[in-house]
C-alpha positions in Angstrom: 0.0 0.0 0.0 1.4 3.4 -1.0 1.6 6.0 1.7 1.3 9.4 0.2 3.6 12.2 1.6 4.4 13.6 -1.8 2.0 16.5 -1.8 -1.2 17.6 0.0 -2.7 17.8 -3.5 -2.9 14.0 -3.4 -5.5 14.1 -0.7 -9.2 13.6 -1.2 -11.9 16.3 -0.8 -13.1 16.9 2.7 -16.6 15.5 3.1 -18.1 18.8 4.2 -16.8 20.4 0.9 -18.0 17.5 -1.2 -21.4 17.9 0.4 -21.4 21.6 -0.5 -20.7 20.8 -4.1 -23.5 18.3 -4.1 -25.9 20.9 -2.6 -25.0 23.5 -5.2 -25.8 20.9 -7.8 -29.5 20.5 -6.7 -31.0 23.1 -9.1 -30.4 25.7 -11.7 -28.4 28.8 -10.9 -27.1 31.9 -12.6 -23.7 31.6 -14.3 -20.4 33.6 -14.2 -20.5 34.5 -10.5 -24.1 35.8 -10.4 -25.2 32.8 -8.3 -26.2 33.0 -4.6 -23.0 31.3 -3.4 -20.6 33.6 -5.3 -22.6 36.7 -4.2 -22.0 35.7 -0.5 -18.2 35.6 -0.8 -17.4 39.3 -0.3 -19.4 39.3 2.9 -18.1 36.1 4.3 -14.5 36.9 3.7 -15.0 40.5 4.9 -16.1 39.0 8.2 -13.2 36.6 8.3 -10.6 39.4 7.7 -12.4 42.1 9.7 -12.7 44.6 6.9 -14.4 45.0 3.5 -12.7 42.9 0.9 -13.4 41.8 -2.7 -13.1 38.1 -3.5 -12.5 36.6 -7.0 -12.6 32.8 -7.2 -10.3 31.0 -9.7 -9.5 27.4 -10.1 -5.8 27.2 -9.5 -3.1 28.8 -7.3 -1.1 29.5 -10.4 -4.0 31.5 -11.8 -4.4 33.4 -8.5 -0.8 34.4 -8.2 -0.3 35.2 -11.9 -3.5 37.2 -12.3 -2.8 39.2 -9.1 0.7 40.0 -10.3 -0.5 40.9 -13.8 -3.0 43.3 -12.3 -0.4 44.9 -9.9 2.6 45.0 -12.2 3.0 46.4 -15.7 5.1 44.6 -18.4 8.1 46.9 -17.7 7.8 46.3 -14.0 9.4 43.8 -11.5 8.3 41.7 -8.6 10.7 41.1 -5.7 10.3 37.7 -4.3 12.2 34.9 -2.6 14.3 32.7 -4.9 12.5 29.6 -3.5 9.0 31.0 -3.9 6.4 28.9 -5.7 6.0 31.5 -8.5 9.7 31.2 -9.2 10.1 27.4 -8.9 6.8 25.9 -9.9 4.7 28.1 -12.2 6.4 27.7 -15.5 6.8 31.4 -16.0 3.0 32.1 -15.7 3.4 35.4 -13.7 5.8 36.7 -16.4 3.5 35.4 -19.2 0.2 36.9 -17.7 1.8 40.2 -16.9 3.2 40.5 -20.4 6.8 40.3 -19.3 7.2 41.6 -15.8 10.5 40.4 -14.3 11.0 38.4 -11.1 13.8 39.8 -9.0 15.0 37.0 -6.7 16.0 37.5 -3.0 17.9 35.1 -0.9 17.1 34.3 2.7 17.3 31.4 5.2 14.2 29.1 5.5 12.7 30.7 2.3 12.0 33.9 4.2 12.8 37.4 3.1 14.4 39.6 5.7 14.0 43.4 5.9 17.7 43.8 5.3 17.7 41.6 2.2 14.7 43.5 0.8 16.4 46.8 1.4 19.5 45.5 -0.3 17.6 44.2 -3.3 15.9 47.6 -3.8 19.3 49.4 -3.6 20.7 46.9 -6.1 18.0 47.7 -8.5 17.9 51.4 -9.0 15.4 52.6 -11.5 15.8 54.6 -14.7 14.4 54.5 -18.2 16.7 51.7 -19.0 15.6 49.3 -16.2 12.6 47.4 -15.1 10.6 49.2 -12.4 10.1 47.4 -9.1 6.3 47.5 -8.4 5.5 44.7 -6.1 6.8 42.5 -3.3 5.4 38.9 -3.1 5.8 36.9 0.1 4.7 33.3 0.7 2.8 32.3 3.8 3.5 29.5 4.7 6.8 29.4 2.7 7.9 26.7 0.3 10.1 25.3 3.1 7.2 25.1 5.5 8.2 28.1 7.7 5.9 30.9 8.8 6.3 34.6 8.9 5.3 36.3 12.2 3.0 39.3 11.9 5.9 41.6 12.9 8.1 40.3 10.2 5.4 40.9 7.6 4.8 44.4 9.0 8.5 45.3 8.6 8.6 44.0 5.0 5.4 45.8 4.1 6.6 49.0 5.6 9.8 48.9 3.5 7.8 48.0 0.4 5.3 50.8 0.8 8.0 53.3 1.5 9.4 52.4 -1.9 6.0 52.5 -3.6 5.7 48.7 -3.9 2.4 46.9 -3.6 2.5 43.8 -1.4 1.1 40.4 -2.5 0.9 37.3 -0.4 0.8 33.8 -1.8 -1.4 32.0 0.7 -1.6 28.5 -0.9 -1.1 27.1 2.7 -2.4 30.1 4.5 -4.6 27.9 6.7 -1.5 26.0 8.0 0.2 29.3 8.8 -2.7 30.6 10.8 -3.1 27.3 12.6 0.6 27.6 13.6 0.5 31.3 14.6 -2.8 31.2 16.4 -3.5 34.8 15.4 -6.4 36.3 13.4 -6.1 36.3 9.6 -6.3 40.1 9.7 -3.2 40.4 11.9 -0.9 38.7 9.4 -2.5 40.2 6.2 -3.9 43.7 5.8 -3.2 44.9 9.4 0.5 44.1 8.7 0.3 45.9 5.3 -0.6 43.2 2.7 -2.6 44.7 -0.2 -3.6 41.6 -2.1 -3.5 37.9 -1.5 -3.9 34.5 -3.2 -6.1 32.5 -0.8 -5.7 28.7 -1.2 -8.1 25.9 -0.3 -7.2 23.2 -2.7 -4.3 21.9 -0.7 -6.4 21.7 2.5 -9.4 19.7 1.5 -11.0 21.5 -1.5 -11.4 20.2 -5.0 -10.1 23.1 -7.0 -10.9 26.3 -5.2 -8.6 29.3 -4.9 -9.4 33.0 -4.7 -7.7 36.4 -5.1 -8.6 38.7 -2.2 -8.1 42.5 -2.5 -7.7 44.2 0.9 -7.0 47.4 -0.9 -10.0 47.5 -3.3 -8.5 50.5 -5.2 -6.0 47.9 -6.7 -8.7 45.8 -8.5 -8.2 47.8 -11.7 -8.8 45.5 -14.7 -8.6 42.3 -12.7 -12.0 41.1 -13.9 -11.1 41.5 -17.5 -7.8 39.7 -17.0 -9.5 36.9 -15.3 -11.9 36.5 -18.3 -9.1 36.8 -20.9 -7.1 34.1 -19.1 -10.1 31.7 -19.2 -10.6 31.8 -15.4 -14.0 33.4 -15.3 -15.8 30.1 -14.6 -19.3 29.7 -16.1 -20.4 27.4 -13.2 -18.6 29.4 -10.6 -21.0 28.3 -7.9 -19.2 25.0 -7.5 -16.0 26.9 -6.5 -17.8 29.4 -4.4 -19.8 26.8 -2.6 -16.5 25.1 -1.6 -15.0 28.4 -0.3 -18.1 29.0 1.8 -18.0 25.5 3.2 -14.3 25.8 3.8 -15.0 28.7 6.2 -18.1 27.2 7.9 -17.4 26.3 11.5 -13.7 27.1 11.0 -13.3 23.9 8.9 -10.3 25.4 7.2 -8.5 25.8 10.6 -9.5 22.4 11.9 -8.1 20.6 8.8 -4.9 22.6 8.9 -4.4 22.1 12.7 -4.6 18.3 12.3 -2.1 18.3 9.4 0.2 20.6 11.3 0.1 18.5 14.5 0.9 15.3 12.6 3.8 17.1 10.8 5.2 18.0 14.2 5.3 14.4 15.1 7.4 13.7 12.0 9.7 16.5 12.8 10.3 15.2 16.3 10.9 11.7 15.0 13.4 13.0 12.4 15.6 14.5 15.1 19.0 15.4 13.6 17.8 14.7 10.1 15.5 17.7 10.2 16.6 20.5 7.9 14.1 23.3 8.8 11.7 24.1 11.6 8.3 22.4 11.2 5.8 25.2 11.4 3.2 24.1 8.9 2.5 20.7 7.3 5.8 20.2 5.5 8.8 18.4 6.8 12.2 18.6 5.2 14.8 15.9 6.0 18.3 15.1 4.9 18.2 11.3 4.8 20.8 10.5 2.2 20.4 8.3 -0.9 20.2 5.2 1.2 17.6 6.7 3.5 15.5 7.7 0.5 15.7 4.2 -0.8 14.6 2.9 2.6 11.5 5.1 2.6 10.6 4.1 -0.9 11.1 0.4 -0.2 8.6 0.9 2.7 6.1 2.4 0.2 6.4 6.0 1.2 5.9 8.4 -1.7 7.7 11.8 -1.4 9.6 14.3 -3.4 13.4 14.4 -3.5 14.2 18.0 -2.7 16.6 19.2 -5.3 18.4 16.6 -7.4 17.7 12.9 -6.8 21.2 12.4 -5.4 20.9 15.3 -2.9 19.7 13.0 -0.2 17.1 15.6 0.8 13.4 14.9 0.9 10.1 16.8 1.4 7.3 15.1 3.3 3.9 16.8 3.2 1.2 15.8 5.6 -2.4 16.1 4.3 -5.5 17.1 6.2 -6.7 13.4 6.4 -3.4 11.6 6.6 -4.0 8.2 8.2 -2.6 8.1 11.7 -1.0 4.7 11.0 0.9 6.3 8.1 2.4 8.8 10.6 3.1 6.1 13.2 5.0 4.0 10.6 6.9 6.9 9.1 8.0 8.1 12.6 9.4 4.6 13.3 11.4 4.7 10.0 12.7 8.2 10.6 13.8 7.4 14.1 15.7 4.4 12.9 17.4 6.5 10.2 18.3 9.3 12.7 19.8 6.9 15.3 
């Protein structure tokens, strides 16, 4: 039996969300976001984030990130982001494509986090003139690609520097639920109250079918987003099936309950990994340096995971899903403990 730790995208749909899809399928409804489910989104997310927001559902995280960036940054502009960010490593140039050519300026930083010092240095290293791209946005990832989490104060410091330099701040929140589950703060504290202007809000990795959204905290930034969404083929004709998922995701704090379970199981793996652990476990991802032999041992035991970097790096990423069987965790902990001893 294969034990899936390759990605949280391998997990099933949460039953509450599947039920919401079925309920939305009971009768006819208006298309293109004019249905009763989609019309509730602004109000529900405004309540969650404690301010008036605008919410635009899309079907993938790549679409959310790329459409947000395309709306915020012109073709001659640039986005400052971490060199390990998802839009750099895993989106096949979609942000550049959808923006018409905006450049990604890469920033280094431990644990996939940008520091205020590194951001300031990057801005100084990229002075603007008619001959250069124009830095227009900062994009940060919460939780990061290495499973670490920005504290509210860290985000506030980054946003302050960005705004002082006329940059708009975008947050990639594909695993935002896991970050909030770790921090224990309100969603507002780590987004608009810290200075974030726009975010990509993910649900797919945490129990949804294919449900993401772009949320504008600064509604003056919406600009031509709706036209860009249509032109990129992400104005869904039966949007109610995405919107119903997002509503169910928020109902009774389902999004946090699912993320808390995944996080707690990941913590168990991190403890079992001991000296093999490469980064702090703060969300639902665990990175371990197990060597080529260790990787073979895990695969022989039917664990599926990604090599992190090249296949001979000996580094592995283990991702815990919302419904990961407890026995899978138990067995993996046993193997990791043997490898670390």
